[in-house]
C-alpha positions, 0 to 999 in steps of 0.5 A: 677662648683664645687670646688676641695674640693667638687669634692673630696667629690663627688669622695669619695661618688661615691667610696662608692656607687660603692662598689657593689649592694650586699654590705651591707651598711646603706642607707642614709635615712635621707639625700637627696633624701629620707629625711625619718624623715622630709618628709611629708607623703602621705600614707593612714593614712596621707590622712585619717588624712587630711579628719578627720581634714577637717571634712569629716570623723568622727571616731566612738568610741566603749567604751565597746570593741574595741575603734576606731578599727572598725571605722578605719578599715571601713575608710581604707576599711580593711576587718575584715576577714583579722584578724590574732592573734599573742600571742607572746610578739613581740610588744612594748605593750608586757605587754598586750599580752599573749596566752589568750590575743593575739594581732589582726592584720588586713591588706589591700593592703597598711596598717596594723592595730594592736589592743590589748585588753585593749591597750592604742593605735592602732598600725598602719603601712602604705605604703607611695609611696616614703618613704616606711613603715610609722608608727603611733599610735592612742590613744584609748581615745575618742576625738573629732578629733582623731590624728594619731601620726607618729613614726620614731625612736622607730619603726625603731629600729626593722623595718629597718634592713636586715630583711626588706631589709635594708629599713623602712619596715615590717616583720613577725616573727615565734618564739618559745613561752613559756606559758606566751608569751615570745619568747624563743630566745635560740631556734631560730626563723624565719622571714616569707615570701613566701619562708618559709616552712610551718613547720617554720611558725606561731610560736607565732600565732594562725592559723585557717584553713585546711592544710592536712598533712602539719604541722606548729608552730602555736597554740602551746606553748613551753613545754620543757625547755631543748628542746624548739624547740620540739613543739607538732605541731600535736596539732596545726594542722587543727583547725576550731576554737580557742575555746579551746585555747582562748576566741575570743569574744572581737575580731572582728572575731573568726578566725586567717585565714591561707590564710590571714596569707599566703597573708600577708607573701607575701605582707610584703616582696613585699612592702619591695622590692618595697621600696628598688627598689625606694630608690636604684634608687633615691639615685643612681640618686642623686649621678649621679646628683652631679657627672655630675655637678662636672665633666661637664657631661650631666645632665641626664647621668646615671653612671655604678654604678647606672645602676648596682643598678637598675639592681640588685634591679629590678632582686630581685623584679621581682623574688619575684613578680613572686614567684620564691622562693615560698615554694610549698604546698603538700596539699590543704589549706582552710581558715575559715573566708571568707578572700579568697573570700573577697580578690579575689573580689577586683582585676581587671579582664580581659575579661575572668574573670581572676585576679592576686588575684585568689587563687590556694591553692592546690600547691601554693598560687595564681593561676596566680603567679604574685604579685597583688601589681603590681597594687599598688600605691607604684609600680606605684610610682617607678622611671621611670628607675626602672619601665622600667627595671622591665617591661623589665625583666617581659616581658623577662620572660613572653614571654619565652625569659628568661629560667633561673632556678629561673623561671622554676616554671612558665609553658608556660601556667602560663607565657601566662596567666599572660601576658594576664591578665597584658595586659588587666588590667595593665595601662601604660605598655610599647609599646612592651607589646601590641602585642603577641609574634610571 
């Protein structure tokens, strides 16, 4: 049993925890059970570093152009076709970024790599199944055994806030950008995800691809000091290439593919929501353990506060996973780099050849609107209580038991298709998923 003083501390902790799942409070990421800064990472970069240290992987260095970039992408199985180009000075290496020298970003399902022409380092962010977003730098100077150096404090100044769901996470920004590349903050800006209308996307980015009559903020610069928000969006629309805007010879491809941009926008916030669901469950269960010990309750008892945390985080995750807030396309979208074909080829398929990675690109991003990240390592690493709740809510929606407005965008055919794909491609589904609804 704990002392009376310890009991009081736990009562205070529980009171703070119980203010409600929607209350904004800084999560204790450097305390038990998260220990973000001191825990050993097990993300793709940590695993790659271990292989380098054991001599199992050797990174090749290109002294004339990209340093370690191409070799790192190969080791991480990240396609060059995922390249997008951002010319706003929104990186810590901002001195080297400008409209004529944009930063290149590449991504896979669980890793993001940033390269800047002439930059001293590669900027890398990965998804750790327990820690969420982790950040690394790789020196571009040639060495026998390159070292990915994990970053915490500096990166978290931007990568942990309400914009990242209050966890160490990712964000993509759309900003009004002047001729030098500086964001014009007085004009405002946007954090971009799947809910963003196209007219608010890609300020400070290059964009290649077709999108019909829809307009966006990409490919153009601020020209008016008094009205910076008045962009010539017509000039940036439907560009097949960037030849008149920037010399792309130093980059791996000449594209900043519109489909790659849209996928990355979905993916970053999906990662953040998975991390939030993980953190909320583990923190709640940690408090439960102390309270149960203090008051002689059964060790496995789940408090109402923790149940509320789990339910709230799961609801947000399921809604985003099923694209409840997705901005609709009014014209078809088509990329230029071949990214769409590469991306779709990587997914598990059911007996009818269907995959959650199949694109629609006519009225929405995906043909079967359920996030492919349900197959990710971070989703699989969710605590059991959270996965149970997520699966329960998914099943309710996909079997037609839940008809709330936020899921009205899913037709009966959509629900059936997603349900059938998951039954055949997703291991570990609960038993009640196995039989079709009557």
